Steps between C-alpha positions, in 0.01 A plus 500: 500500500739486205482263192744242653305487820180443309641221301630328818146524662341349186765215480443417869120482450532280207741272685253461776222416265721282271248508222560377141242653282626270220332217694170659430565563145645158429205339677269683252714377214490142645106522538463617137719221374310240686162618370630503145665161535166340622258683263672671202488284199806671339716456820729196504437292806822319501723809448290709745529239776883530486477875519255481790732267698781757457274783606382304805849444620583864462194599699585263772833659518365856503245412762773342713287191525670285764326163514591123546386443143721643227341720234566225249315242696207751578470579118486132411232456760304806385531389137344165572188692614449683171271231329269507795499872513405515145201269564387719794518809278316321209220447764505874596468611140221254445323643803507840332354347183222332698424796726521820295273532203743770370781259442498395129808282500767330706761705323322824615518376869870445483571822323246745641372400839696662784343268753635206312843653471507582883394140580778360269772705659359414846524117429852529360607704801316280754699191390828695561374596830463144587872445390587728788591796281292792646623830349478422117142366519396804684655728231334282229157545637563875567585527131177347405334741741658787320379384155145384616395670828474146651689445815544133593747405751697201386448324833131474443355167424272484191322190365388402147285697251548846662343793314556875570263715284608860404766456749599841611538567872488137618705422806575160632706463814789260573309253728172494285388159391275489195369163393369380165261670242499834677411820313572853622440838346692842499585677830453184720726484818589176682692666785579499876300667779795730577875513439743403784848365459459249776220324284761405228490133579123473532211447254388865443287462178171326424426153352278483189341150446407336179253670237491849674430816286610830661369805320660843450648691802412234758737503795560174705731531797653259761696178519218318668243631246382209278258558208306163455478319161246615239453830655447829329635824653339813349677821407623728772443245775723535804557167677720427813298177603467160341213445263343142471478311182237562238439870622430818325646810663394843371580856596196725503581847404306805638450704190328850499365605168397858448303606194495853353164565654638410846787749447246763404 
């Protein structure tokens, strides 16, 4: 196959996909600018909001967002939600201070906690999802996933004062519902029993009620699985059925310890 034929094959493949990699890169820029606008003391809010509106319109064009609401109206609707989002994020940051003895200040939480960053980007993306703009929110949370190791689908529903400790390896599926004052640790998965395309419109991921703590590497699966309020799920637990309120669930490992005398 000569060079001209190779070029033609590559061009035809690209046309079939119709990808604009620039959309991913511009979404990352948009995400950073929102975060700086909301939290960085040296970033002008007024000036940044104008830049964000311009970026939002450009992203809508790149994503070929064809909806009854214009990007301008969608942006105005989204902007009105910012004060409420800030209040939610303040509660998330306070949850870190209240739950983690290693947290020395609120500034440390905003700057150094990957769990907080992942939650912040999730909340910003989730509201865009509710505006009917699906692709850019997915790219926003994937950007946070790359930076933190936390994978929260923007379609998930998460209540107040949410805390992810240590963060790395956390997975929260699209139809998961997490209520208020929930605390989870690294490696936790809130997933589906299995993956099948025909389940796209069904609730595939669990519901976590108020005041639940889920320790490291626990796996909770299934759209009908409900973890009752005030429950503690121990590390490495594997759960596929509902747990009543006020429960404690533990995985009991079968450890074998050999001493030097045993080996001899």
